[in-house]
C-alpha positions in Angstrom: 0.0 0.0 0.0 1.0 3.6 -0.5 2.2 5.3 2.7 -0.2 7.7 4.3 0.7 10.5 6.7 -1.8 11.6 9.4 -3.0 15.2 9.3 -2.2 17.4 12.3 -5.8 18.3 13.3 -4.9 21.9 14.4 -7.9 23.8 13.1 -11.2 24.3 14.8 -14.2 22.3 13.5 -17.2 24.3 12.3 -20.7 22.9 12.9 -23.5 23.4 10.4 -24.9 26.2 12.6 -21.6 28.0 12.5 -20.5 27.1 16.1 -16.9 26.0 16.6 -15.2 23.1 18.4 -11.6 22.5 19.3 -10.1 19.3 17.8 -8.6 18.3 21.1 -12.0 18.3 22.8 -13.6 16.4 20.0 -10.9 13.7 20.2 -11.4 13.2 23.9 -15.2 13.0 23.5 -14.9 10.4 20.7 -12.5 8.3 22.8 -15.0 8.2 25.6 -17.8 7.3 23.2 -16.1 4.3 21.6 -14.9 3.0 25.0 -18.4 3.2 26.5 -20.0 1.5 23.4 -17.2 -1.1 22.9 -16.6 0.0 19.3 -13.5 -1.8 18.3 -12.2 0.6 15.8 -13.3 3.9 14.3 -11.9 6.1 11.5 -13.5 9.4 10.7 -13.0 12.5 8.6 -14.6 15.9 8.9 -14.8 18.3 5.9 -15.5 22.0 6.4 -15.8 24.6 3.7 -15.0 21.8 1.2 -11.6 21.1 2.9 -10.5 18.3 5.1 -10.3 19.8 8.6 -10.1 16.8 10.9 -9.1 13.1 10.4 -8.4 10.6 13.1 -8.3 6.8 13.8 -9.4 5.4 17.1 -9.2 1.9 18.6 -8.0 -1.4 17.1 -7.7 -2.8 13.6 -7.3 -6.3 15.1 -8.4 -6.9 18.7 -6.8 -10.4 18.9 -3.4 -9.1 17.9 -3.9 -5.8 19.8 -3.0 -3.8 16.7 -4.1 -0.2 16.5 -5.9 1.5 13.7 -3.8 4.1 11.9 -3.4 6.2 8.8 -3.9 4.2 5.6 -5.6 1.2 7.2 -7.7 -0.7 4.6 -11.3 -1.3 5.4 -13.9 -3.5 3.8 -16.2 -0.9 2.3 -19.5 -2.8 2.0 -22.0 -0.6 0.3 -19.7 2.4 0.0 -19.0 0.4 -3.2 -22.4 1.6 -4.6 -21.5 5.3 -4.2 -18.3 5.0 -6.2 -20.1 2.9 -8.8 -22.8 5.6 -9.3 -20.1 8.2 -9.9 -18.4 5.8 -12.4 -21.7 5.3 -14.2 -22.2 9.0 -14.6 -18.8 9.2 -16.2 -19.9 6.5 -18.7 -23.1 8.4 -19.3 -21.1 11.5 -20.1 -18.9 9.5 -22.5 -22.2 8.1 -24.1 -21.2 4.5 -23.2 -24.6 4.1 -21.6 -27.8 6.1 -21.2 -29.7 6.3 -17.9 -33.1 5.7 -19.5 -32.4 3.1 -22.2 -33.7 -0.3 -21.1 -30.6 -2.4 -20.2 -31.6 -5.4 -22.3 -30.9 -3.4 -25.4 -27.2 -3.3 -24.6 -27.0 -7.1 -24.6 -26.4 -9.4 -27.6 -28.7 -12.1 -26.2 -31.9 -12.0 -24.1 -31.0 -11.3 -20.4 -32.4 -14.7 -19.2 -29.9 -16.5 -21.5 -27.0 -15.3 -19.4 -25.9 -17.9 -16.9 -22.3 -18.7 -15.8 -21.3 -22.3 -15.7 -20.0 -24.4 -12.9 -16.6 -24.9 -14.4 -16.0 -21.2 -14.9 -17.2 -20.5 -11.3 -15.0 -23.2 -9.9 -11.9 -21.6 -11.4 -12.7 -18.2 -10.0 -15.0 -16.7 -12.7 -17.8 -14.4 -11.8 -21.2 -15.9 -10.9 -24.2 -14.6 -12.7 -27.6 -16.2 -13.4 -30.5 -14.4 -15.0 -32.3 -17.5 -16.2 -34.9 -17.2 -13.3 -36.2 -14.0 -15.1 -37.3 -16.1 -18.0 -41.0 -15.6 -18.7 -41.2 -12.2 -16.9 -40.9 -9.6 -19.6 -40.7 -6.8 -17.0 -37.0 -7.2 -17.1 -37.2 -5.2 -20.4 -38.3 -2.2 -18.4 -35.3 -2.0 -16.2 -32.9 1.0 -16.8 -29.7 2.3 -15.3 -31.6 5.0 -13.6 -33.8 2.4 -11.9 -30.8 0.4 -10.7 -29.1 3.4 -9.2 -32.2 4.7 -7.5 -33.2 1.2 -6.2 -36.4 1.0 -8.1 -35.5 -1.9 -10.4 -38.0 -4.2 -8.6 -35.3 -6.7 -7.8 -34.6 -8.0 -4.3 -31.7 -6.9 -2.2 -30.0 -10.3 -2.7 -31.6 -13.4 -4.1 -30.0 -15.6 -1.5 -32.0 -14.0 1.3 -35.3 -14.7 -0.5 -37.3 -17.7 0.8 -36.7 -19.7 -2.4 -33.2 -18.3 -3.0 -34.2 -17.3 -6.6 -33.9 -14.0 -8.4 -37.3 -12.4 -9.2 -38.9 -9.1 -10.0 -40.9 -8.3 -6.9 -42.5 -5.0 -8.0 -43.0 -3.3 -11.4 -39.7 -1.6 -12.3 -39.7 2.1 -11.7 -42.6 2.2 -9.3 -41.4 1.3 -5.9 -38.2 2.0 -3.8 -36.6 -1.2 -2.5 -32.9 -1.3 -1.8 -31.3 -3.8 -4.2 -27.8 -5.1 -4.5 -29.1 -7.3 -7.3 -30.1 -4.2 -9.3 -26.6 -2.6 -8.9 -25.0 -5.9 -9.9 -27.2 -6.2 -13.0 -26.2 -2.7 -14.1 -22.5 -3.7 -13.6 -23.1 -6.9 -15.6 -24.6 -5.1 -18.5 -21.9 -2.4 -18.7 -19.2 -5.1 -18.5 -20.8 -7.0 -21.3 -21.1 -3.9 -23.5 -17.5 -2.6 -22.8 -15.8 -6.0 -22.7 -14.0 -4.9 -19.5 -14.3 -5.6 -15.8 -15.6 -3.0 -13.4 -12.2 -2.8 -11.7 -10.6 -1.7 -15.0 -13.0 1.1 -15.8 -13.5 2.3 -12.2 -9.7 2.6 -11.9 -9.6 4.6 -15.2 -12.5 6.9 -14.4 -12.4 7.3 -10.6 -9.5 5.8 -8.6 -6.6 7.2 -10.7 -8.1 10.6 -11.4 -9.0 11.2 -7.8 -5.7 9.8 -6.4 -7.4 6.9 -4.6 -4.3 4.7 -4.6 -5.4 2.3 -1.9 -8.8 1.5 -3.2 -10.0 -1.5 -5.3 -13.1 -3.5 -6.1 -10.9 -6.7 -5.8 -8.6 -7.7 -3.1 -4.9 -6.7 -3.6 -2.0 -8.4 -1.8 -0.7 -4.9 -1.0 -3.6 -4.5 1.5 -2.2 -7.2 3.8 0.4 -4.9 5.3 -2.2 -2.6 6.9 -5.7 -4.1 6.9 -8.4 -4.0 9.5 -10.4 -7.0 10.5 -14.1 -7.0 11.4 -15.4 -7.7 14.9 -18.9 -8.7 16.1 -20.6 -7.2 19.1 -19.2 -9.9 21.4 -15.5 -9.1 20.7 -15.1 -12.0 18.3 -12.7 -11.3 15.4 -14.3 -12.0 12.0 -11.3 -11.6 9.8 -10.6 -9.7 6.6 -12.9 -9.8 3.6 -10.9 -10.6 0.5 -13.1 -10.2 -2.6 -11.6 -11.9 -5.6 -14.2 -10.6 -8.1 -15.5 -7.1 -8.5 -19.0 -6.4 -7.3 -20.3 -2.9 -7.6 -22.7 -3.4 -4.8 -20.3 -4.6 -2.1 -16.7 -5.7 -2.9 -14.8 -2.4 -2.3 -11.7 -2.2 -0.2 -10.7 1.3 0.7 -9.2 3.6 3.3 -10.6 6.5 5.2 -8.2 8.8 3.3 -9.3 7.5 -0.1 -13.0 7.7 0.6 -12.5 11.2 2.0 -10.9 12.1 -1.4 -14.0 10.8 -3.1 -16.3 13.0 -0.8 -14.1 16.0 -1.5 -14.6 15.4 -5.2 -18.3 15.3 -4.7 -18.4 18.5 -2.7 -16.1 20.3 -5.1 -17.9 18.9 -8.1 -14.6 17.4 -9.4 -14.4 15.0 -12.3 -18.0 15.2 -13.5 -20.0 17.9 -15.3 -22.3 20.0 -13.1 -25.3 18.5 -14.8 -24.1 15.0 -13.8 -23.9 16.1 -10.1 -27.3 17.6 -10.4 -28.7 14.3 -11.8 -27.1 12.3 -9.0 -28.4 14.4 -6.2 -31.9 15.0 -7.6 -34.7 13.0 -5.9 -35.8 10.1 -8.1 -38.3 8.6 -5.7 -39.5 9.4 -2.1 -38.8 6.9 0.6 -41.9 6.1 2.6 -40.8 2.7 4.2 -40.8 2.6 7.9 -37.7 0.4 7.9 -35.4 -0.9 5.2 -35.7 -4.6 5.9 -37.9 -7.0 7.7 -41.7 -6.9 8.2 -41.7 -3.1 8.7 -40.2 -2.5 5.3 -43.7 -3.0 3.8 -45.2 -0.4 6.2 -45.3 3.2 4.9 -44.9 6.2 7.2 -45.1 9.9 7.0 -42.4 10.3 9.7 -39.8 11.5 7.3 -41.9 13.9 5.2 -40.4 16.9 6.9 -37.0 16.0 5.5 -38.3 14.8 2.1 -36.4 11.6 2.5 -35.6 10.4 -1.0 -33.2 8.5 -3.2 -31.1 9.9 -6.0 -28.6 8.0 -8.1 -26.4 6.1 -5.8 -27.1 8.2 -2.7 -29.9 8.8 -0.3 -31.2 12.4 0.0 -32.7 14.5 2.7 -33.7 18.2 3.2 -32.4 20.3 6.1 -32.4 23.9 7.2 -28.8 23.9 5.9 -29.8 22.8 2.4 -30.0 19.4 0.8 -27.8 16.5 2.1 -26.7 13.3 0.4 -25.7 10.2 2.3 -24.4 6.7 1.8 -23.9 3.9 4.3 -22.3 0.5 4.4 -23.1 -2.5 6.6 -21.9 -6.0 6.8 -21.1 -8.4 9.6 -18.2 -6.7 11.4 -18.3 -3.5 9.4 -20.5 -0.4 9.8 -20.0 2.8 7.9 -21.8 6.1 7.3 -21.2 9.2 5.3 -23.2 12.4 4.7 -22.4 15.6 2.8 -24.1 19.1 2.9 -23.1 20.7 -0.4 -24.4 24.1 0.3 -22.2 24.3 3.4 -19.3 22.3 2.0 -19.5 20.1 5.0 -19.3 16.3 5.3 -18.4 13.5 7.6 -17.2 10.0 6.9 -17.4 7.3 9.6 -15.8 3.9 9.1 -15.9 1.2 11.8 -14.7 -2.5 11.9 -17.2 -3.2 14.7 -20.8 -4.4 14.9 -21.2 -1.8 17.7 -20.4 1.1 15.4 -23.9 2.2 14.5 -24.8 2.6 18.1 -22.8 5.8 18.3 -23.3 7.3 14.8 -26.1 9.6 15.9 -23.9 11.1 18.7 -20.9 11.3 16.4 -22.9 13.3 13.8 -24.0 15.7 16.5 -20.6 16.1 18.0 -18.6 16.5 14.8 -20.8 18.7 12.5 -24.0 19.3 14.5 -26.1 17.1 12.3 -29.4 16.5 14.1 -31.4 15.8 10.9 -30.3 12.4 9.8 -33.1 9.9 10.9 -33.0 6.3 11.8 -29.5 6.1 13.2 -28.8 4.1 16.3 -29.1 0.6 17.7 -32.9 0.6 17.9 -33.7 1.7 14.3 -32.7 0.7 10.8 -34.3 3.2 8.4 -31.1 4.7 7.0 -28.6 2.1 8.0 -28.9 -0.5 5.3 -28.4 -4.1 6.7 -26.8 -5.4 3.5 -26.3 -9.1 4.1 -22.8 -9.1 2.7 -22.3 -11.9 0.2 -18.9 -13.6 -0.2 -18.0 -13.8 -3.9 -15.0 -15.6 -5.4 
């Protein structure tokens, strides 16, 4: 991995309401929080006026080995993967490789249900894909890139958590918000078929290299071994390192706090994309009315979040605040819990990355302490509206 130097954290941190906080005081408050909540490791960045103002690592990257988190530590990114993929897709839209509203099947040489990887290819490390279960359901011809990025494709989160373990279209495409890793992976699959290239290749070309994200990849790199965090469950058990051998736009990212902060700085500074592309990404595509993301309450609608106009854009959730529109992205898998939110009108953002199943329990307090964000709903151990329980899937 490329060497990373920690920043000095000398400047005061400005909250959304304009109040200031000394970095030394914030550091001590965070130390007390993670100790009380038994959060194994936490890395966080605070951006003020579109500049990195505070960045710190707390706790352990490996509890069993008593190794501390530090600058440049690699984290399994979980669904932070989706945010970078959305940015990548917008680059491809600008280059006219793909259109947001053209049905995806039109980019394929064969009908989508005819694409099915074989056992031999999978055994030797090839990507797994199987769209044969969609045979007979012509609604797949309605699915577009816009629907996949806004989670309105109608596909489930992951087929393997369905009762019958099969892929299906559960709601008419374009009509209903339902968080879907399958939808993101379908879009990746179609783009790879059209370009004849793997996601890792064009994400590196369009995002990682231009933004200086030297320690980020959709596939595991041996260079990560030297400084990599391991996940921990809530009972202090070490869960190990996730090593993804195949790229998956929905969940295979490995990254560092420093690199993902560079990505957020690019978003706030509108770097690398046309202004119209940022406008498209951060425009509401569909309102979110679900009481919770998963489980029985996911089918129950509520008006609780109407005051913040909770919505989904392209790759990011959106909400309205007295300080302007905010965009957010989270990541969740066993042993890994992350959250990020940006306020473009203020040039403010925070990125939280943890290698602990206890991480989410302090996110609400961290947002308030660091930037004065009291608007994000559904954070904390008792709710799951914003925090997406992703059911991470191991891929070869």
